[in-house]
N, CA and C atoms of all chains as a GROMACS GRO file, in nm:
protein
  630
    1MET      N    1   1.702   5.590  11.587
    1MET     CA    2   1.584   5.528  11.495
    1MET      C    3   1.480   5.680  11.461
    2GLY      N    4   1.481   5.663  11.291
    2GLY     CA    5   1.407   5.764  11.283
    2GLY      C    6   1.253   5.717  11.271
    3ASP      N    7   1.171   5.797  11.208
    3ASP     CA    8   0.994   5.788  11.208
    3ASP      C    9   1.010   5.699  11.072
    4PHE      N   10   0.903   5.631  11.062
    4PHE     CA   11   0.907   5.563  10.990
    4PHE      C   12   0.760   5.648  10.860
    5LYS      N   13   0.824   5.663  10.754
    5LYS     CA   14   0.697   5.728  10.682
    5LYS      C   15   0.603   5.635  10.564
    6HIS      N   16   0.508   5.643  10.576
    6HIS     CA   17   0.438   5.623  10.412
    6HIS      C   18   0.406   5.708  10.335
    7LEU      N   19   0.430   5.703  10.262
    7LEU     CA   20   0.411   5.813  10.106
    7LEU      C   21   0.267   5.766  10.037
    8VAL      N   22   0.221   5.808   9.966
    8VAL     CA   23   0.108   5.755   9.914
    8VAL      C   24   0.053   5.879   9.781
    9LEU      N   25   0.091   5.842   9.651
    9LEU     CA   26   0.092   5.944   9.587
    9LEU      C   27  -0.033   5.899   9.471
   10VAL      N   28  -0.124   5.961   9.445
   10VAL     CA   29  -0.261   5.904   9.391
   10VAL      C   30  -0.271   6.003   9.288
   11LYS      N   31  -0.367   5.968   9.165
   11LYS     CA   32  -0.420   6.041   9.034
   11LYS      C   33  -0.572   5.964   9.095
   12PHE      N   34  -0.631   6.118   9.135
   12PHE     CA   35  -0.826   6.059   9.158
   12PHE      C   36  -0.866   6.048   9.028
   13LYS      N   37  -0.969   5.965   9.012
   13LYS     CA   38  -1.042   5.963   8.877
   13LYS      C   39  -1.126   6.088   8.881
   14GLU      N   40  -1.188   6.150   8.747
   14GLU     CA   41  -1.197   6.255   8.748
   14GLU      C   42  -1.392   6.244   8.774
   15GLY      N   43  -1.389   6.322   8.842
   15GLY     CA   44  -1.528   6.330   8.890
   15GLY      C   45  -1.549   6.345   9.049
   16VAL      N   46  -1.412   6.273   9.096
   16VAL     CA   47  -1.393   6.219   9.201
   16VAL      C   48  -1.414   6.410   9.297
   17VAL      N   49  -1.493   6.391   9.463
   17VAL     CA   50  -1.489   6.502   9.498
   17VAL      C   51  -1.377   6.510   9.612
   18VAL      N   52  -1.287   6.544   9.582
   18VAL     CA   53  -1.121   6.546   9.678
   18VAL      C   54  -1.164   6.576   9.802
   19ASP      N   55  -1.218   6.639   9.804
   19ASP     CA   56  -1.258   6.712   9.960
   19ASP      C   57  -1.329   6.610  10.062
   20GLU      N   58  -1.425   6.533   9.992
   20GLU     CA   59  -1.499   6.420  10.030
   20GLU      C   60  -1.344   6.325  10.118
   21MET      N   61  -1.307   6.232  10.018
   21MET     CA   62  -1.193   6.251  10.030
   21MET      C   63  -1.084   6.279  10.174
   22LEU      N   64  -1.082   6.373  10.171
   22LEU     CA   65  -0.936   6.435  10.276
   22LEU      C   66  -1.030   6.458  10.400
   23GLY      N   67  -1.186   6.435  10.381
   23GLY     CA   68  -1.249   6.449  10.524
   23GLY      C   69  -1.246   6.318  10.604
   24GLY      N   70  -1.198   6.224  10.498
   24GLY     CA   71  -1.235   6.031  10.525
   24GLY      C   72  -1.108   6.062  10.605
   25MET      N   73  -1.036   6.088  10.528
   25MET     CA   74  -0.894   6.055  10.571
   25MET      C   75  -0.841   6.141  10.744
   26ALA      N   76  -0.831   6.249  10.757
   26ALA     CA   77  -0.854   6.370  10.844
   26ALA      C   78  -0.879   6.291  10.925
   27LYS      N   79  -1.037   6.250  10.918
   27LYS     CA   80  -1.131   6.177  11.030
   27LYS      C   81  -1.045   6.052  11.101
   28LEU      N   82  -0.995   5.940  10.974
   28LEU     CA   83  -0.899   5.805  10.993
   28LEU      C   84  -0.756   5.868  11.073
   29VAL      N   85  -0.683   5.943  11.023
   29VAL     CA   86  -0.563   6.015  11.121
   29VAL      C   87  -0.636   6.068  11.244
   30THR      N   88  -0.712   6.137  11.266
   30THR     CA   89  -0.746   6.204  11.395
   30THR      C   90  -0.786   6.095  11.507
   31GLU      N   91  -0.868   5.972  11.434
   31GLU     CA   92  -0.892   5.885  11.530
   31GLU      C   93  -0.794   5.842  11.592
   32LEU      N   94  -0.683   5.739  11.470
   32LEU     CA   95  -0.620   5.644  11.509
   32LEU      C   96  -0.488   5.702  11.567
   33ASP      N   97  -0.440   5.692  11.690
   33ASP     CA   98  -0.319   5.741  11.770
   33ASP      C   99  -0.206   5.705  11.703
   34TYR      N  100  -0.217   5.564  11.658
   34TYR     CA  101  -0.069   5.529  11.556
   34TYR      C  102  -0.047   5.608  11.465
   35VAL      N  103  -0.135   5.742  11.441
   35VAL     CA  104  -0.077   5.810  11.312
   35VAL      C  105   0.014   5.943  11.423
   36LYS      N  106   0.134   5.966  11.405
   36LYS     CA  107   0.180   6.066  11.459
   36LYS      C  108   0.173   6.198  11.370
   37SER      N  109   0.136   6.226  11.265
   37SER     CA  110   0.134   6.313  11.156
   37SER      C  111   0.098   6.292  11.029
   38PHE      N  112   0.034   6.379  10.989
   38PHE     CA  113  -0.038   6.370  10.836
   38PHE      C  114  -0.038   6.524  10.795
   39GLU      N  115  -0.005   6.515  10.690
   39GLU     CA  116   0.030   6.628  10.581
   39GLU      C  117  -0.034   6.586  10.436
   40TRP      N  118  -0.062   6.660  10.369
   40TRP     CA  119  -0.109   6.664  10.205
   40TRP      C  120  -0.081   6.760  10.130
   41GLY      N  121  -0.097   6.734   9.989
   41GLY     CA  122  -0.072   6.872   9.923
   41GLY      C  123  -0.096   6.807   9.751
   42ALA      N  124  -0.089   6.890   9.673
   42ALA     CA  125  -0.190   6.906   9.582
   42ALA      C  126  -0.003   6.958   9.470
   43ASP      N  127   0.002   6.883   9.366
   43ASP     CA  128   0.110   6.920   9.294
   43ASP      C  129   0.096   7.077   9.216
   44MET      N  130   0.136   7.200   9.219
   44MET     CA  131   0.105   7.287   9.102
   44MET      C  132   0.223   7.319   9.069
   45VAL      N  133   0.336   7.251   9.070
   45VAL     CA  134   0.478   7.307   9.025
   45VAL      C  135   0.506   7.231   8.921
   46SER      N  136   0.534   7.127   8.972
   46SER     CA  137   0.653   7.049   8.880
   46SER      C  138   0.581   6.982   8.745
   47GLU      N  139   0.615   6.966   8.635
   47GLU     CA  140   0.568   6.928   8.489
   47GLU      C  141   0.494   6.803   8.543
   48GLU      N  142   0.391   6.776   8.426
   48GLU     CA  143   0.327   6.688   8.463
   48GLU      C  144   0.357   6.530   8.418
   49THR      N  145   0.477   6.520   8.326
   49THR     CA  146   0.535   6.402   8.298
   49THR      C  147   0.644   6.376   8.438
   50LEU      N  148   0.685   6.490   8.434
   50LEU     CA  149   0.765   6.496   8.605
   50LEU      C  150   0.696   6.415   8.706
   51ARG      N  151   0.601   6.436   8.716
   51ARG     CA  152   0.490   6.389   8.847
   51ARG      C  153   0.472   6.265   8.833
   52GLN      N  154   0.460   6.202   8.652
   52GLN     CA  155   0.401   6.100   8.597
   52GLN      C  156   0.265   6.086   8.646
   53GLY      N  157   0.180   6.192   8.643
   53GLY     CA  158   0.045   6.197   8.595
   53GLY      C  159  -0.017   6.212   8.801
   54PHE      N  160   0.030   6.181   8.848
   54PHE     CA  161  -0.019   6.188   8.985
   54PHE      C  162  -0.008   6.352   9.048
   55THR      N  163  -0.184   6.312   9.125
   55THR     CA  164  -0.197   6.473   9.125
   55THR      C  165  -0.197   6.499   9.276
   56HIS      N  166  -0.200   6.401   9.384
   56HIS     CA  167  -0.253   6.463   9.544
   56HIS      C  168  -0.131   6.322   9.600
   57ALA      N  169  -0.059   6.421   9.700
   57ALA     CA  170   0.043   6.338   9.800
   57ALA      C  171   0.005   6.369   9.905
   58PHE      N  172   0.033   6.209   9.984
   58PHE     CA  173  -0.035   6.229  10.103
   58PHE      C  174   0.080   6.207  10.232
   59VAL      N  175   0.139   6.217  10.326
   59VAL     CA  176   0.237   6.191  10.411
   59VAL      C  177   0.233   6.137  10.523
   60LEU      N  178   0.237   6.034  10.569
   60LEU     CA  179   0.190   5.960  10.681
   60LEU      C  180   0.280   5.906  10.770
   61THR      N  181   0.352   5.980  10.903
   61THR     CA  182   0.435   5.943  10.994
   61THR      C  183   0.410   5.915  11.100
   62PHE      N  184   0.472   5.762  11.142
   62PHE     CA  185   0.449   5.691  11.284
   62PHE      C  186   0.604   5.725  11.356
   63LYS      N  187   0.588   5.676  11.425
   63LYS     CA  188   0.712   5.618  11.558
   63LYS      C  189   0.776   5.547  11.484
   64SER      N  190   0.693   5.425  11.439
   64SER     CA  191   0.811   5.314  11.418
   64SER      C  192   0.726   5.226  11.309
   65LYS      N  193   0.778   5.102  11.303
   65LYS     CA  194   0.708   5.024  11.143
   65LYS      C  195   0.592   4.955  11.209
   66GLU      N  196   0.611   4.908  11.332
   66GLU     CA  197   0.480   4.830  11.407
   66GLU      C  198   0.411   4.902  11.419
   67ASP      N  199   0.383   5.077  11.467
   67ASP     CA  200   0.248   5.129  11.427
   67ASP      C  201   0.218   5.179  11.346
   68PHE      N  202   0.262   5.146  11.189
   68PHE     CA  203   0.214   5.122  11.046
   68PHE      C  204   0.174   5.045  11.058
   69ALA      N  205   0.196   4.884  11.101
   69ALA     CA  206   0.148   4.788  11.010
   69ALA      C  207   0.034   4.806  11.126
   70ALA      N  208   0.032   4.833  11.252
   70ALA     CA  209  -0.111   4.849  11.333
   70ALA      C  210  -0.227   4.938  11.255
   71PHE      N  211  -0.168   5.053  11.179
   71PHE     CA  212  -0.211   5.110  11.170
   71PHE      C  213  -0.304   5.065  11.018
   72SER      N  214  -0.215   4.993  10.980
   72SER     CA  215  -0.263   4.969  10.804
   72SER      C  216  -0.387   4.844  10.873
   73SER      N  217  -0.356   4.787  10.949
   73SER     CA  218  -0.460   4.653  10.946
   73SER      C  219  -0.520   4.696  11.090
   74HIS      N  220  -0.584   4.817  11.148
   74HIS     CA  221  -0.743   4.889  11.213
   74HIS      C  222  -0.791   4.834  11.160
   75PRO      N  223  -0.938   4.789  11.165
   75PRO     CA  224  -1.051   4.771  11.112
   75PRO      C  225  -1.106   4.956  11.073
   76LYS      N  226  -1.096   5.021  11.157
   76LYS     CA  227  -1.127   5.170  11.083
   76LYS      C  228  -1.055   5.209  10.943
   77HIS      N  229  -0.909   5.149  10.941
   77HIS     CA  230  -0.829   5.139  10.815
   77HIS      C  231  -0.894   5.078  10.720
   78LEU      N  232  -0.942   4.943  10.707
   78LEU     CA  233  -0.983   4.862  10.684
   78LEU      C  234  -1.118   4.868  10.622
   79GLU      N  235  -1.187   4.934  10.675
   79GLU     CA  236  -1.323   5.005  10.631
   79GLU      C  237  -1.293   5.083  10.559
   80PHE      N  238  -1.234   5.184  10.574
   80PHE     CA  239  -1.186   5.272  10.433
   80PHE      C  240  -1.142   5.260  10.311
   81ALA      N  241  -1.090   5.183  10.328
   81ALA     CA  242  -0.970   5.176  10.218
   81ALA      C  243  -1.052   5.121  10.038
   82PRO      N  244  -1.159   5.053  10.100
   82PRO     CA  245  -1.262   5.058   9.978
   82PRO      C  246  -1.288   5.147   9.907
   83THR      N  247  -1.322   5.248  10.026
   83THR     CA  248  -1.384   5.407   9.955
   83THR      C  249  -1.269   5.463   9.886
   84PHE      N  250  -1.155   5.439   9.955
   84PHE     CA  251  -1.062   5.523   9.901
   84PHE      C  252  -0.996   5.439   9.742
   85ALA      N  253  -0.976   5.339   9.756
   85ALA     CA  254  -0.962   5.272   9.639
   85ALA      C  255  -1.096   5.274   9.500
   86SER      N  256  -1.188   5.321   9.553
   86SER     CA  257  -1.298   5.323   9.456
   86SER      C  258  -1.272   5.444   9.362
   87ALA      N  259  -1.182   5.583   9.435
   87ALA     CA  260  -1.198   5.709   9.392
   87ALA      C  261  -1.044   5.747   9.321
   88ILE      N  262  -0.956   5.652   9.324
   88ILE     CA  263  -0.813   5.626   9.238
   88ILE      C  264  -0.794   5.594   9.078
   89GLU      N  265  -0.779   5.598   9.037
   89GLU     CA  266  -0.732   5.595   8.904
   89GLU      C  267  -0.581   5.523   8.868
   90ASN      N  268  -0.476   5.611   8.977
   90ASN     CA  269  -0.358   5.520   9.004
   90ASN      C  270  -0.324   5.565   9.134
   91ILE      N  271  -0.173   5.517   9.192
   91ILE     CA  272  -0.136   5.478   9.335
   91ILE      C  273  -0.029   5.443   9.286
   92LEU      N  274   0.035   5.521   9.417
   92LEU     CA  275   0.227   5.508   9.433
   92LEU      C  276   0.201   5.469   9.580
   93LEU      N  277   0.270   5.387   9.660
   93LEU     CA  278   0.276   5.361   9.782
   93LEU      C  279   0.455   5.329   9.788
   94PHE      N  280   0.498   5.437   9.910
   94PHE     CA  281   0.682   5.379   9.900
   94PHE      C  282   0.640   5.421  10.075
   95ASP      N  283   0.746   5.306  10.132
   95ASP     CA  284   0.711   5.304  10.295
   95ASP      C  285   0.876   5.310  10.369
   96PHE      N  286   0.884   5.345  10.445
   96PHE     CA  287   1.034   5.389  10.475
   96PHE      C  288   1.093   5.410  10.635
   97ASN      N  289   1.198   5.376  10.675
   97ASN     CA  290   1.200   5.435  10.784
   97ASN      C  291   1.336   5.531  10.727
   98ALA      N  292   1.297   5.668  10.768
   98ALA     CA  293   1.344   5.779  10.770
   98ALA      C  294   1.475   5.846  10.834
   99VAL      N  295   1.577   5.850  10.759
   99VAL     CA  296   1.686   5.849  10.773
   99VAL      C  297   1.664   5.993  10.721
  100LEU      N  298   1.716   6.085  10.890
  100LEU     CA  299   1.710   6.273  10.903
  100LEU      C  300   1.865   6.334  10.890
  101ILE      N  301   1.870   6.340  10.751
  101ILE     CA  302   2.011   6.372  10.741
  101ILE      C  303   2.041   6.575  10.783
  102LYS      N  304   1.954   6.661  10.777
  102LYS     CA  305   1.954   6.791  10.801
  102LYS      C  306   1.791   6.797  10.878
  103PRO      N  307   1.773   6.770  11.047
  103PRO     CA  308   1.683   6.831  11.114
  103PRO      C  309   1.661   6.953  11.091
  104ALA      N  310   1.511   6.973  11.125
  104ALA     CA  311   1.460   7.155  11.088
  104ALA      C  312   1.508   7.191  11.232
  105PRO      N  313   1.542   7.319  11.179
  105PRO     CA  314   1.639   7.399  11.256
  105PRO      C  315   1.470   7.449  11.395
  106MET      N  316   0.015   7.900  10.703
  106MET     CA  317   0.094   7.834  10.549
  106MET      C  318   0.168   7.752  10.605
  107GLY      N  319   0.197   7.644  10.519
  107GLY     CA  320   0.233   7.531  10.596
  107GLY      C  321   0.392   7.505  10.511
  108ASP      N  322   0.498   7.400  10.535
  108ASP     CA  323   0.616   7.418  10.476
  108ASP      C  324   0.557   7.383  10.299
  109PHE      N  325   0.685   7.391  10.239
  109PHE     CA  326   0.673   7.360  10.092
  109PHE      C  327   0.783   7.208  10.107
  110LYS      N  328   0.686   7.102  10.020
  110LYS     CA  329   0.776   7.010  10.015
  110LYS      C  330   0.821   6.982   9.883
  111HIS      N  331   0.938   6.893   9.874
  111HIS     CA  332   0.940   6.860   9.748
  111HIS      C  333   0.995   6.683   9.774
  112LEU      N  334   0.916   6.612   9.677
  112LEU     CA  335   0.940   6.463   9.686
  112LEU      C  336   1.040   6.416   9.568
  113VAL      N  337   1.117   6.337   9.579
  113VAL     CA  338   1.160   6.298   9.510
  113VAL      C  339   1.205   6.123   9.500
  114LEU      N  340   1.116   6.014   9.413
  114LEU     CA  341   1.169   5.896   9.406
  114LEU      C  342   1.227   5.894   9.288
  115VAL      N  343   1.310   5.818   9.334
  115VAL     CA  344   1.401   5.772   9.189
  115VAL      C  345   1.430   5.617   9.210
  116LYS      N  346   1.464   5.537   9.088
  116LYS     CA  347   1.509   5.409   9.079
  116LYS      C  348   1.681   5.454   9.011
  117PHE      N  349   1.747   5.412   9.112
  117PHE     CA  350   1.902   5.445   9.055
  117PHE      C  351   1.966   5.300   8.971
  118LYS      N  352   1.998   5.360   8.876
  118LYS     CA  353   2.028   5.228   8.785
  118LYS      C  354   2.155   5.132   8.841
  119GLU      N  355   2.138   5.021   8.773
  119GLU     CA  356   2.223   4.913   8.870
  119GLU      C  357   2.379   4.941   8.855
  120GLY      N  358   2.418   4.916   8.992
  120GLY     CA  359   2.599   4.976   8.991
  120GLY      C  360   2.641   5.072   9.073
  121VAL      N  361   2.513   5.227   9.078
  121VAL     CA  362   2.542   5.266   9.135
  121VAL      C  363   2.564   5.266   9.261
  122VAL      N  364   2.658   5.367   9.309
  122VAL     CA  365   2.711   5.380   9.466
  122VAL      C  366   2.639   5.445   9.510
  123VAL      N  367   2.499   5.400   9.592
  123VAL     CA  368   2.408   5.446   9.628
  123VAL      C  369   2.480   5.560   9.735
  124ASP      N  370   2.554   5.551   9.799
  124ASP     CA  371   2.638   5.586   9.944
  124ASP      C  372   2.656   5.768   9.845
  125GLU      N  373   2.778   5.712   9.747
  125GLU     CA  374   2.813   5.846   9.683
  125GLU      C  375   2.690   5.936   9.669
  126MET      N  376   2.638   5.889   9.625
  126MET     CA  377   2.495   6.019   9.551
  126MET      C  378   2.407   6.060   9.713
  127LEU      N  379   2.392   6.007   9.808
  127LEU     CA  380   2.354   6.013  10.005
  127LEU      C  381   2.464   6.138   9.997
  128GLY      N  382   2.614   6.117   9.954
  128GLY     CA  383   2.697   6.198  10.011
  128GLY      C  384   2.685   6.320   9.951
  129GLY      N  385   2.673   6.327   9.832
  129GLY     CA  386   2.648   6.451   9.744
  129GLY      C  387   2.528   6.490   9.793
  130MET      N  388   2.434   6.484   9.826
  130MET     CA  389   2.298   6.543   9.813
  130MET      C  390   2.325   6.606   9.995
  131ALA      N  391   2.389   6.474  10.091
  131ALA     CA  392   2.374   6.554  10.202
  131ALA      C  393   2.486   6.661  10.239
  132LYS      N  394   2.570   6.717  10.130
  132LYS     CA  395   2.692   6.799  10.133
  132LYS      C  396   2.599   6.933  10.074
  133LEU      N  397   2.508   6.869   9.953
  133LEU     CA  398   2.417   7.003   9.958
  133LEU      C  399   2.342   7.094  10.027
  134VAL      N  400   2.246   7.009  10.077
  134VAL     CA  401   2.148   7.025  10.143
  134VAL      C  402   2.175   7.086  10.287
  135THR      N  403   2.344   7.021  10.332
  135THR     CA  404   2.370   7.119  10.452
  135THR      C  405   2.429   7.257  10.417
  136GLU      N  406   2.476   7.270  10.272
  136GLU     CA  407   2.589   7.394  10.280
  136GLU      C  408   2.468   7.478  10.202
  137LEU      N  409   2.313   7.449  10.155
  137LEU     CA  410   2.225   7.539  10.114
  137LEU      C  411   2.124   7.566  10.230
  138ASP      N  412   2.137   7.679  10.284
  138ASP     CA  413   2.034   7.721  10.387
  138ASP      C  414   1.876   7.739  10.353
  139TYR      N  415   1.870   7.723  10.212
  139TYR     CA  416   1.713   7.738  10.177
  139TYR      C  417   1.661   7.624  10.200
  140VAL      N  418   1.735   7.500  10.244
  140VAL     CA  419   1.692   7.344  10.316
  140VAL      C  420   1.668   7.355  10.426
  141LYS      N  421   1.500   7.363  10.451
  141LYS     CA  422   1.478   7.349  10.634
  141LYS      C  423   1.507   7.216  10.637
  142SER      N  424   1.482   7.076  10.596
  142SER     CA  425   1.502   6.978  10.628
  142SER      C  426   1.516   6.912  10.581
  143PHE      N  427   1.586   6.732  10.554
  143PHE     CA  428   1.610   6.661  10.441
  143PHE      C  429   1.616   6.506  10.504
  144GLU      N  430   1.561   6.475  10.462
  144GLU     CA  431   1.544   6.311  10.486
  144GLU      C  432   1.497   6.214  10.394
  145TRP      N  433   1.571   6.068  10.354
  145TRP     CA  434   1.561   6.003  10.242
  145TRP      C  435   1.520   5.828  10.330
  146GLY      N  436   1.485   5.773  10.262
  146GLY     CA  437   1.445   5.670  10.277
  146GLY      C  438   1.500   5.530  10.189
  147ALA      N  439   1.498   5.385  10.186
  147ALA     CA  440   1.461   5.267  10.070
  147ALA      C  441   1.371   5.237  10.153
  148ASP      N  442   1.278   5.227  10.044
  148ASP     CA  443   1.203   5.095  10.060
  148ASP      C  444   1.205   4.960  10.090
  149MET      N  445   1.168   4.952  10.204
  149MET     CA  446   1.199   4.753  10.263
  149MET      C  447   1.084   4.726  10.241
  150VAL      N  448   0.891   4.749  10.256
  150VAL     CA  449   0.841   4.690  10.345
  150VAL      C  450   0.699   4.684  10.210
  151SER      N  451   0.670   4.766  10.065
  151SER     CA  452   0.582   4.786  10.000
  151SER      C  453   0.591   4.656   9.907
  152GLU      N  454   0.495   4.646   9.855
  152GLU     CA  455   0.536   4.514   9.712
  152GLU      C  456   0.580   4.637   9.596
  153GLU      N  457   0.694   4.573   9.494
  153GLU     CA  458   0.747   4.617   9.385
  153GLU      C  459   0.613   4.709   9.336
  154THR      N  460   0.551   4.634   9.288
  154THR     CA  461   0.468   4.655   9.185
  154THR      C  462   0.349   4.842   9.260
  155LEU      N  463   0.344   4.779   9.383
  155LEU     CA  464   0.285   4.923   9.484
  155LEU      C  465   0.382   5.014   9.438
  156ARG      N  466   0.489   4.993   9.463
  156ARG     CA  467   0.612   5.116   9.477
  156ARG      C  468   0.634   5.165   9.331
  157GLN      N  469   0.606   5.091   9.223
  157GLN     CA  470   0.630   5.096   9.077
  157GLN      C  471   0.781   5.131   9.046
  158GLY      N  472   0.877   5.050   9.121
  158GLY     CA  473   0.986   4.999   9.090
  158GLY      C  474   1.130   5.119   9.170
  159PHE      N  475   1.032   5.130   9.213
  159PHE     CA  476   1.103   5.309   9.293
  159PHE      C  477   1.176   5.261   9.394
  160THR      N  478   1.325   5.265   9.394
  160THR     CA  479   1.409   5.228   9.545
  160THR      C  480   1.430   5.348   9.654
  161HIS      N  481   1.442   5.465   9.630
  161HIS     CA  482   1.448   5.572   9.675
  161HIS      C  483   1.394   5.649   9.703
  162ALA      N  484   1.319   5.697   9.820
  162ALA     CA  485   1.262   5.868   9.841
  162ALA      C  486   1.375   5.951   9.937
  163PHE      N  487   1.351   6.046   9.859
  163PHE     CA  488   1.402   6.200   9.925
  163PHE      C  489   1.285   6.307   9.941
  164VAL      N  490   1.292   6.356  10.075
  164VAL     CA  491   1.193   6.422  10.111
  164VAL      C  492   1.260   6.566  10.178
  165LEU      N  493   1.282   6.664  10.065
  165LEU     CA  494   1.334   6.828  10.114
  165LEU      C  495   1.191   6.905  10.131
  166THR      N  496   1.230   6.958  10.264
  166THR     CA  497   1.131   7.056  10.322
  166THR      C  498   1.221   7.218  10.330
  167PHE      N  499   1.095   7.267  10.283
  167PHE     CA  500   1.174   7.439  10.222
  167PHE      C  501   1.057   7.533  10.320
  168LYS      N  502   1.071   7.667  10.359
  168LYS     CA  503   0.965   7.725  10.429
  168LYS      C  504   0.922   7.764  10.302
  169SER      N  505   0.938   7.802  10.193
  169SER     CA  506   0.834   7.863  10.115
  169SER      C  507   0.900   7.809   9.962
  170LYS      N  508   0.773   7.804   9.900
  170LYS     CA  509   0.796   7.767   9.753
  170LYS      C  510   0.894   7.836   9.668
  171GLU      N  511   0.916   7.976   9.766
  171GLU     CA  512   1.036   8.050   9.692
  171GLU      C  513   1.152   8.048   9.740
  172ASP      N  514   1.197   8.004   9.807
  172ASP     CA  515   1.280   7.902   9.900
  172ASP      C  516   1.324   7.802   9.828
  173PHE      N  517   1.210   7.766   9.778
  173PHE     CA  518   1.274   7.609   9.658
  173PHE      C  519   1.291   7.643   9.553
  174ALA      N  520   1.225   7.760   9.507
  174ALA     CA  521   1.272   7.821   9.382
  174ALA      C  522   1.428   7.842   9.374
  175ALA      N  523   1.436   7.955   9.501
  175ALA     CA  524   1.616   7.951   9.544
  175ALA      C  525   1.716   7.824   9.488
  176PHE      N  526   1.668   7.742   9.565
  176PHE     CA  527   1.731   7.631   9.584
  176PHE      C  528   1.793   7.592   9.472
  177SER      N  529   1.647   7.526   9.363
  177SER     CA  530   1.666   7.439   9.216
  177SER      C  531   1.718   7.525   9.164
  178SER      N  532   1.736   7.639   9.126
  178SER     CA  533   1.824   7.746   9.019
  178SER      C  534   2.002   7.786   9.092
  179HIS      N  535   2.013   7.746   9.237
  179HIS     CA  536   2.111   7.763   9.318
  179HIS      C  537   2.243   7.649   9.203
  180PRO      N  538   2.373   7.722   9.160
  180PRO     CA  539   2.444   7.691   9.102
  180PRO      C  540   2.533   7.540   9.199
  181LYS      N  541   2.526   7.572   9.289
  181LYS     CA  542   2.578   7.417   9.367
  181LYS      C  543   2.444   7.332   9.345
  182HIS      N  544   2.381   7.353   9.296
  182HIS     CA  545   2.245   7.223   9.340
  182HIS      C  546   2.237   7.201   9.116
  183LEU      N  547   2.240   7.280   9.073
  183LEU     CA  548   2.281   7.309   8.901
  183LEU      C  549   2.390   7.244   8.899
  184GLU      N  550   2.512   7.232   8.991
  184GLU     CA  551   2.674   7.168   8.958
  184GLU      C  552   2.596   7.028   8.976
  185PHE      N  553   2.547   6.998   9.094
  185PHE     CA  554   2.508   6.836   9.140
  185PHE      C  555   2.427   6.768   9.057
  186ALA      N  556   2.307   6.870   8.969
  186ALA     CA  557   2.223   6.803   8.906
  186ALA      C  558   2.253   6.658   8.797
  187PRO      N  559   2.380   6.730   8.712
  187PRO     CA  560   2.393   6.598   8.606
  187PRO      C  561   2.474   6.502   8.651
  188THR      N  562   2.528   6.498   8.831
  188THR     CA  563   2.574   6.366   8.854
  188THR      C  564   2.428   6.267   8.895
  189PHE      N  565   2.364   6.321   8.939
  189PHE     CA  566   2.208   6.270   8.991
  189PHE      C  567   2.170   6.243   8.896
  190ALA      N  568   2.155   6.307   8.767
  190ALA     CA  569   2.037   6.258   8.674
  190ALA      C  570   2.125   6.115   8.551
  191SER      N  571   2.238   6.052   8.596
  191SER     CA  572   2.332   6.020   8.550
  191SER      C  573   2.291   5.869   8.607
  192ALA      N  574   2.242   5.908   8.764
  192ALA     CA  575   2.263   5.746   8.788
  192ALA      C  576   2.138   5.686   8.816
  193ILE      N  577   2.051   5.758   8.733
  193ILE     CA  578   1.871   5.728   8.783
  193ILE      C  579   1.861   5.647   8.630
  194GLU      N  580   1.748   5.544   8.698
  194GLU     CA  581   1.674   5.494   8.556
  194GLU      C  582   1.564   5.536   8.563
  195ASN      N  583   1.494   5.615   8.659
  195ASN     CA  584   1.343   5.647   8.675
  195ASN      C  585   1.336   5.741   8.789
  196ILE      N  586   1.261   5.839   8.775
  196ILE     CA  587   1.250   5.933   8.880
  196ILE      C  588   1.102   6.007   8.854
  197LEU      N  589   1.049   6.034   8.977
  197LEU     CA  590   0.910   6.125   8.992
  197LEU      C  591   0.962   6.209   9.100
  198LEU      N  592   0.854   6.315   9.043
  198LEU     CA  593   0.864   6.443   9.125
  198LEU      C  594   0.766   6.466   9.209
  199PHE      N  595   0.725   6.528   9.286
  199PHE     CA  596   0.585   6.576   9.316
  199PHE      C  597   0.652   6.715   9.413
  200ASP      N  598   0.589   6.836   9.403
  200ASP     CA  599   0.611   6.951   9.469
  200ASP      C  600   0.496   7.020   9.520
  201PHE      N  601   0.454   7.053   9.616
  201PHE     CA  602   0.341   7.062   9.704
  201PHE      C  603   0.319   7.183   9.830
  202ASN      N  604   0.254   7.284   9.849
  202ASN     CA  605   0.252   7.301   9.964
  202ASN      C  606   0.167   7.226  10.073
  203ALA      N  607   0.254   7.177  10.148
  203ALA     CA  608   0.214   7.068  10.258
  203ALA      C  609   0.091   7.144  10.355
  204VAL      N  610   0.004   7.058  10.313
  204VAL     CA  611  -0.138   7.147  10.428
  204VAL      C  612  -0.164   6.997  10.579
  205LEU      N  613  -0.127   7.075  10.681
  205LEU     CA  614  -0.122   6.996  10.770
  205LEU      C  615  -0.242   6.956  10.836
  206ILE      N  616  -0.274   6.833  10.833
  206ILE     CA  617  -0.391   6.796  10.900
  206ILE      C  618  -0.357   6.719  11.081
  207LYS      N  619  -0.286   6.654  11.114
  207LYS     CA  620  -0.243   6.584  11.235
  207LYS      C  621  -0.102   6.636  11.253
  208PRO      N  622  -0.073   6.786  11.346
  208PRO     CA  623   0.075   6.768  11.384
  208PRO      C  624   0.147   6.717  11.449
  209ALA      N  625   0.284   6.660  11.435
  209ALA     CA  626   0.349   6.602  11.516
  209ALA      C  627   0.302   6.666  11.691
  210PRO      N  628   0.302   6.518  11.813
  210PRO     CA  629   0.238   6.602  11.916
  210PRO      C  630   0.447   6.637  11.988
   0.00000   0.00000   0.00000
């Protein structure tokens, strides 16, 4: 069984201090052992139409779907969620068991 | 510098044999050394509205943006692209330098 991935694509509202959001997320994933790894990025390459207006991607990796569920319902996550929700104009979530076809060398 | 990630979210057209598409992608990423790793998944968890109708996610990882560019313009990729394009109803691309906040243990 591979990892469980939680992809989050967002478009932040104008005026949002993205570094503050990132700080909150970094704190959350560092404090909660359920999160196996966390990385993020801003799209600097693809055309805006192809990325459908989204500006930032967050990739959270968990050992299992159960760990993801435990993270999602954790009080610290629930506490941070409204702050995050108030900063975004659009969001797309995609949650899946990752099937690894080509492992990193 | 972290990895460069190429996220692809798609909604396949009705009647598409997803395994055939996956076979073509697996062949492509295996043949081309530019691709550091490749994994995919189908969303079985989040609500359809939250995933905005997308059904499958593909995560391609490269050592650099240059390797991604070399992959994108490679004849084998260009040869496969129309087959893939004909199978999809909607696509979202998101390309970014991945900033690793919490590395896997």
